N, C-alpha and C positions, 0 to 999 in steps of 0.2 A: 209265485209271481207267474200270474200270465196277464194284470190288466191293460188299462190302456197310460194317455198321458189325456191329463188338462191344464191347457193353457190359459189359466187366468188374465182376463181383461179389464175387470173392475171395479168400484171404487173400493177403495181400504175397507171403510163403512162395512161394504156388503162382502168382501171377505171376512170382517169379523161376526161379520151375521153367521154366514155360513159356515164356520167355525164353532161357531157358539151354539147356535143350533141342530146341530150335529149331534151334539153330544146331549142326550137326557141324564136324568139321572141318577141312572144306571152306571155310569161311565161316571157321574160324579163320587162314586162312592167307593168307584174302585180309583178313585184320580193319585195319580203320586204325582202330580209336578205343583202339587202345593196350591198355591192360591192361582200360581197362572193357569194362562190358556193354551201356553205352546211351548214345549223347548225348542230351544237356540241351541244350533250348531256353526260352527266356524270350520271350514279345510281347506288346507295349502299345500302342498306337494304329496300327499300322500298324507299329512297327518290329523286326526282331526279333533276340536278342543268345543264342549259345551257348555255354557252360560247358564245361567239364574234364568228361569222360566220367565216368560212374558206376561206380563195381564194384558186387559185387553185392549187399553191404550196403547202401549206399547205395541202391541203387535200390528195396529192401525199407523203408527209409525214407521213400525220397518216393512209394511208389504208397501207403504208410501213413496218408502227409497231411502228414508232416511235413518240416519244412525238411531235406534232408540233410547243410548242412553242423552246424545246433547241434544236429537233434534238435527243434526248437519246434515243437509241433501249428499247424496252418493252422486257428484256428477252434476249433467245438466238433464233432467227430471221431463219428463213428458207429462202434462197435465189433464188430457184428452180423456174418450171413456175408449180407447183401444190402447190404450197404454198397458204393455205389459207390465202386471205387476209379480208372477209367480209359475211357476213351474210345475205341476203336482204330480206325484204315484202313490199308489195304493198298493205300502206293503204286509205282506197275508198272505196264509197259506191256506194248506185246505179244508176246508170247512170242519171235517169229522176234530180237527185240532181246537178248535174252539168248542166243541163239543164237550172232547176229552179236558178241557182247561175252564168248562162250565162243574163238570161232577168232582172234577176235583184240584184243590189250593196248591199242591204243589205244582201239578202240570202248569197249571195257570202262571206261576210265578214264573218256570222257567221257559214257559211261551213267552210272554212279556221282554224277559231278559233277550232270549234269542231275538226279537222281533226289535230291541236296541238295537245288538250286536249290529244283523244286517243294515241296517240305516250308516251305519258309522261305515259299514266295508263300504255302501255303495257312496255317500259322501266320500273316502278316501278313493275311490277311482276317478268318480268324477273330476276332482281336485286335479287327478295328473293327467284327464285325457280333454276335459274341459276347455276349449275355442271361445275366443269373440273376435269380430272385425273390426279394424283401425282402419284408417287413408278412405279417402271421397269417396263419393257415390262413382261406379260403376271404378273404380281402382281399390279395390278396397283386398285386404288382405289376412288370413286368418291368423290367430297370433293364441299361443297358450293364458289358459286363465290363470292367475297367481294365488288368489283367492277368493272363496266363493261358501256363501251362506244358505243355511236354512233353518226350517221350524218341523218337529214335529207334534202330529197332536194324535194321540192316542184314543181310540174308541172300541168299545166292546160290543156294543148290537149293529145290525144288520138295517139297516132305515126301515125294513119290517118287523124291528123287534124282537131276532133271534139271535139266536148266538154269534158271534161273528168279532174276534180279537182284529184290527187293524188298525194302522197307522197310517196315517196322513203324510205322508211327505213331501215339504213345498219349497222348494229349488227357488231362493231370491233373485227377481232378471235383471238386480245390479252384480255385476261382479269386476276386483281388481284385477287390472293386466295394462299392460303395458305404460307404469306409472299411474295412470288415473281408472276412476269407474267409470264403467262403460255397462251395457247390456249387453244381456248373454244371450250368444245365438241359439236362439231355439230352434231354427233346422238342425242344428248339430248335435243338441239337447236329445232329437226327436228320432236322432238315427242310431243313438245312443241306445234306445228302448230297450234290446233285445238283450244287451248287457246287464242294463239297472234289473233287469229282469229276473236273470240268470245266477245273478252276484246272488237278487235277495231271497229265491230259491233255494240255494245251494247253502251262504249262511245260517237259514234256519231248520232243514233237512239235513243236513250233517253235521249239525250242532251234537255233539256228544248230551247235553244238559239234557233240553226236552226228551231224548231218544231215550237216554237215561231211565228219568221220570215214566214214559210210556211204557218202557219194558216193563219197571215197577208195577204196574197196575194190569201188564199181563195184553197191552197192547200190541199188535205189529203193523209196520206200512209195508205195502207196496211198491215198484217203482216210479210215482208218481207222488208219492208222500203219505197219499190218502190211509188213513186203519182201516183197518178190513174190520176190524171188531162194531165199529162206530158207519163206513159208508152206508150199511140199507138208512139208516135211518138221518141223516142228512136230509133227504127230500123232505122224509115228513116232517121236518121239523121247522123247516125251513115254510113261515107264512108266505113268502113274496112268489117260492112253486106252489104253492096252493094255488096262489092268484091269477099267476100265469098259466095254469093247467084249466081253470077256471075259462077263463079268455079264449083257451084256445078249444075249449070242448064246446063255447060259445059258439066262435064262429063255425063251427064244424056243423054245429045244428041248423045254420040259419043257411048256409052256403046248402045240407042237402036237402035243407025245404025249394031252394031256390033252385036244384039240379036233380028228381026225383031220380033214382034211378043210377045213379053214376056216381065213382069213384074218386077223391079226393087226390090227385097223382102229390108226389114227393115235392116237386117243384113248389105249390099251392100248401103243400104242409108247411117247408122252410120258411114260405111269405106269411102263412101266423104265428108261426113261432117268433119271427122278428117283431109283428107287431103286438105280441102278447107284452115284449117285453116294455112297450112301450105305452101301453095303454092303461089308462088308471094307474100312473105310479105311483104308490100312495106315499103320504106326504110322513112322517117319522111315530110310529107311535106314540102313545099318550106315554109321557114317562113312567117309569116308577122306580122303587128306590131297589139297589144292587141285589140286596139278599132277599127279597120280593121275585124278584126276577129269578132269581138260582134258583130258588122252590119251584117257580112253573115251570123252569127249564126240567130240573130233576124230574117231577110228575110227569109229563110229556114224554117225557121218556122211556121210564117207567110201563108207562100206559101204551105206549105201545110196543111192551114188551124183553126193550134191554135190559140187561143184567151185566155187571160188570164181573168179566174176565176171572175165574177162582183162583188162577195161577198167575204170580209171576212169570213171563219170559226171558229167558237171555238175550243178551244183545250182544247179536254176533256178525258185526259190520264187517266188509270187505277190508284188509288193511290196506292204507295206498301204496304202500311196497309191493303189493300181489297184483297195480294193473301196470298192464302193458300198456306202456307210455307211447310206442310206436301206433298200433291197432288204436290206438284210444285215438289219436289224432287219424288216421283214415276215419275213423268214424266219423269224428266231427267236418271233415269233408262230404262225408256221404249225404250226413245228416241237412247241411246245407246246402248240398247241391239238389236235393230232394226239397226244397222249398223253394230257389229261388237260382239264378244263372250267375248273379254278384252281389256280392256281400265288403262288408267293410271289420274293422278289425274288432269295433262291440259286435258283431253278430259272433264270430270266433268267438270270443270269451263269452258271450250268455250263452252261446250252443256247449261250451268245455263243462260251464256250471251246470246247465242240466245234466249234461252225462253226468258226470260225477256225485251228482244227487241220485239220480236213477238209478245206476251201479253200487250205491250203497255203503260208498264211503263215508263213516264217519270220524272226525277227524277234528280237533282244534283249529280254530280262524288261524293260527301261521301256517300251518301245516296244509290244510287247504288252500289257501292263499297260494303258496311255492309253488303246487302241484295243479294247479288251474293256470295260474303265468306260467310253463315249462308247455303244460301245453298249448299255451295259445303259441307260444312263441314254436313251436313244431310246427302248428298246423299252419301259420305264415308262413315257415317255408318250403311246405312246400304248394300256396299256392302262385297264379302268375296273376302278373299285374294288367291290366286292362289300357292303364296309363304309364306310356312311357317316359314319363315328365319328374323331374325333381317337384316336392311342393305339394304334392296330391293333399288338401285336409283328412286326417285321418275319417274324418265320418262318411267323406265320399265312397261308395259303393264300389272299388274298382280293381275287385279282386276275383279270382275265379284258381276255379283250376282245371291240367291236362283233359280231366274227364268232360267236362261239360264241355270244351272246346274240340275237343272230339266227338260228340254229340253231333254240337252247332255243324262242325263241317259235313258230318254223313246228311244232317235234315239237308243243309244247302246244296249239296250233289245231289240228294232224291229230288226233292225242288226242281233244281236246275235238269233233269235229265227228265223228266216231266211234263216242264213245260219246253223240250224241245220240239215248237210245233213250228209251222208255218206267223210269219207274223200278223196279227192283227190286223183287220181293214182299219181303216178312219173308222171309229165309230157315229152313227149315225143320231146326232143331238135330237132333229125332227120328231122321230119316234117316242121322244120323253114329251109328257104334257107341257105345257105351255106355263102354267102357275107354276109349275114346278122346277124349267130348265130357268125361267128367271131369278129363283135366289139361289140360286147355283155359279161358280164360275167355268171355265172351260175344262181343268183340270177335273172338277168336282163331276161337273155333266156327262163326261168322258165314263170317271169311271159309273156312276149308276146308268149309265148304258152296257158296260162292260160288265156288271155284277147280275143284272136283270137280261141278260141274252142267257146261251144255251152251252157257253164255257164252263165245263168239268171245273176248273181251275183258275181262279185267278188270284193274281200274287200282288199288293194294292201296299205301298209305304206311305209314309207321312210324317214328318219332324210334328212335334207339340204344338197345337195351335193350324195345322194348316188345311183344319175340318173333317176329319177323316168320321167322327159323330156324326156331322151338316149329312157327310157321303152316305152313313147307312140310317140315315131317320130318311132319305129321300129313297133311298133302294127299297126299304121297309113302303115307303106310299107305290112305288109304283109293283114291288111283286105285286101288293094286296089288290091291284087292277087287273092282276094277270092271276086271280086266284092262288097263289104263293106266298109262302112266308118267309120268315127269316129268323134265323137264330142263329146268337153271340155269344160264342165263346170266349171267355179270358182268361188271364192268368190268376187272378184272385177273386174270389167273393166279393170283393170291395167293390173292384173294376166291374163286374157282374150287374151290382146292386146301380153301377151309375149310367152302366152303359142300357139298362134296361130303363131307367126313369130319361136321359136323354133323348131314348130312339122308340120307344115302345115294344121293342119287338123281347122277346123270349130270352133271358137269357142267363148265365150258369158256369160255373168256374172249370177251368176242364179238366178236374180233378175228379167232377163230380160222372161224368163219363168213362172215364178209366173206371173209377166204382162202381158204379151198372156193369161193366164188362168184368169185375167178379178182381180189380189187382186193388191187392194191399201193402200196405207199409209194411216192415217189417220192425221190430223196437231198435234194430242196426242201421234204420233208416235204408232197409233196400228195397 
């Protein structure tokens, strides 16, 4: 699992359409939920119960925040079009797993069952770590969730119609806490995404049942879980991938016609890739019966040159007892620090689960969960809190490590030494264009004057909302008048996209220049 999270705020009838239109006849052919369109779960204190599947009408009632059996509202419900109905994540694995399931019914059955177990493990964890808020505006406190509900909707094809077994797991936005039904704290759920994805991936990747089915048919997995014998066919089998490639090819031809003799750089190509994903996103293909689709998929694989492995392979997993738990906790900290300077418990749990899957652990759920909880506790014990007070909500990223703090101290010392120069004179606002100064406050104007001057290094700090983006946009405007340019480097690619949109400047993540100079992460996160 590597996906994101969808917060649904539409009408219940639209949610029902979203679920039903997302499944074609191929999924009806496989459907195990009888006449229901979604399986319903309840979770409390780490225990998960499954109820009878929901019909279309009952699903609408559930999404609206009422009991699907009695119709009784669960607390005070919002009725406007901004009311959050549910939060959704997708439980899936590498695409090669779906190709193997399309080829072999026993792999399909094992994969579906593993997805079901992953759903229950995610819900069990959320029922122990989910929170909501109580109290008046401005004086709210976090309280633990006592009970939550969810639905699971299984699909077997992608939007483009190729094999893609996945489950839409929808967490109801009404939870029971502090004696009554309340709204789910969506920020806390969003900040738990690493744990949700990690638990889901490890639950499937380390499950002995699909692993045994793969081995019986001669399939072996790499440390990401991808089946090596089918990995090369994932791209050619994906109608969506073909469409994306066609879009990028069209962009390149158009660009080359407009820029003869020039070569497109990596930044431009990344922009094409992002654009290609959203350009002409297809609606669901015309539904076909499952057996017809299965025959088509097998024929396509055969046409691409695929042949089943000749012999089974031995399943030789790494025993859980052979894992050096102390070293594993250190590796988790290293991986966390490679991605960010602060994290929360969910980030730790997610990284632990990813590590167990990558190391080739294969074990029943109870064994893996004990190992994951122990490694999470060991890693927590090595963390340094950034907030020295009680009652910090678990989803707040308030943890770091001693190596991260040491790097920060070193950077601070280096910057301080380089900045040990005579104080800057008062900045001359008058040398800035009048039309520009009029839109800035004194602090922003002073910052622009410094940034467009001749200093080799200028360090500016500002809290959220202080106008840093406005200052950068104004800086770019002045630099253009000076025949100079502005490049923005941000911690993440997402932040770079925002900076590019709001300032108009070239922007990229800090990882890109490091990559250009030849730096690479190892599998251990070093």
